[in-house]
N, C-alpha and C positions, 0 to 999 in steps of 0.2 A: 574149634567148634565144641560147645559144651554138650554133654550127654545127659540123658534123663537120670542115669545112675548118680550123678553129682548132686542132684537136688531132690530126689524122691524121698518119701518117707518109707522106711523099712519096718518090718515086724508089725504089719497091719493086722488088726483083728478081723476075723471072718466068721460067717455062720454057715451052717450046713443046710441043704435044701429041706430036710425034715425038721429042723428047728422051728419053733413057732414064731409068728410075727410078734407076739408079746415079748419073747426073748430078744428078738432083733431090736424092737423099740426100746427095751430096757438097756440094751448094750449101747444103742445110739445115745440115749440120755447120759449114761455113765461116761462115755467117751466124748460127749459133746460134738457128735458128728451127724450128718444127715444121710450118709450112704455107707453101706457095709458090703464088701464083696461076699459072694456066695460061692463056696468051694466044696467040691467032692474030693476028698483025699488030696488037698492042696491045689487041685486043678480048678481054675476059674470057670464057672458055668453061668455066672450072672452077677447082678448087684441088686440089693434091696435098698430103696430110698424111703425117707420119711413120706414122700409124696406117694410112692407105691402103696404104703400101708394106709394112708389116709384116703386116697382116691379109689384105689382098687378094692381094698379090703373093708375099711370102715364104712364107706359109702354104700357098699353092697350088703352090709349087715353081717359080715363074717365075724366070728368070735375070735379075738386075738389069741386066746390060750388054746384054741382048737384048730387054727389055720396054719398050715405049713408055709414056710418062707417060699417054697417053690410055687405056691399058688398065687403069690402076689409079686414075685420078683420080676425084674426086667432081664430077660435072657439074651436080648440083642445088645450085648455089652461091647463097647469099644475099649480096646486095650492097646498097650504099647509095650515095647521092649526097653529094657534099661540101657541098651546100646544105641537107641535112636537119638538123633540130635533134637535139641529143644525146639528149634524152629519148626521142624516137621511135626512134632507133637502139638505145638501151639496151633498150627494150621488144621490138624485133624480135630482138635478140640473145638475150634471155631466151626468147622464143617459139621460136626456131630452135635454141636450146641450143648456141650458138657463142660462143667467146671472142674471135674476130677476124672482121672483115668487110671484104672488098675494097671500095674506093671507086671508083666509075666515073662517067664523064661521061655526057651524054645519048646518045652513040653506043655506050655500053657499053665504052669504052676505059678501061683501068686507069689511075687517077691516084694511087692510094695504098692504104693499108690502115689500119683503125682497130681498136684492141684495147681490152679492158676497162681495161688500164693507162692508155691514152691518155684514155679517158673518165672515169677516176677524178679527173682534174683538174676535172671538172664538179661532181660530188657524190659523196662517199664513201657516203652513204646509198643513193642510186640504184644505184651500181655494186655495192655490197655486196648489195643485194637481187637484182640481176641475177645475180651470181655464186652466191648461194644457190640460185636457181632452176635454174641450169645444173648446179651440183654435186649438188643433190638428185636430178635426173634421172639423172646419171651414176652415182650411188650405187644407184638403183633398177635401172638397167640391169646393173651389175656384180653386184648381189645376185642377180638372176634368172639369172645365168650359172652359179651354183653349185648 
């Protein structure tokens, strides 16, 4: 059985809760990513996504250079351990409807991130099933918005 440690990305950039959302957005652009973990002294406390910045901050008229990451971040973050098996993490990602999951050690310190793309190396069928579950939920959510 394959473990998350075999496929995860290590040395992931993170931001601090008092960094600005402008800094987070610039880092996202530089790294070409849509999510960045938020850490206090390496301890994972949340994530900030491009959607958090757009929907929570920009839509509310908050100034990017004056708004702290902690004001816009998602603090109800799902994470996994690098020792967990891939199938378990795929199941949790489907249930939580996320495409990426921070990887933490026993002290909740960030050690990496795992994505559906990383997990695709395990099984196209399992990853495809997970993506269908996530996408179906996103389609229902967007349909209900109209």
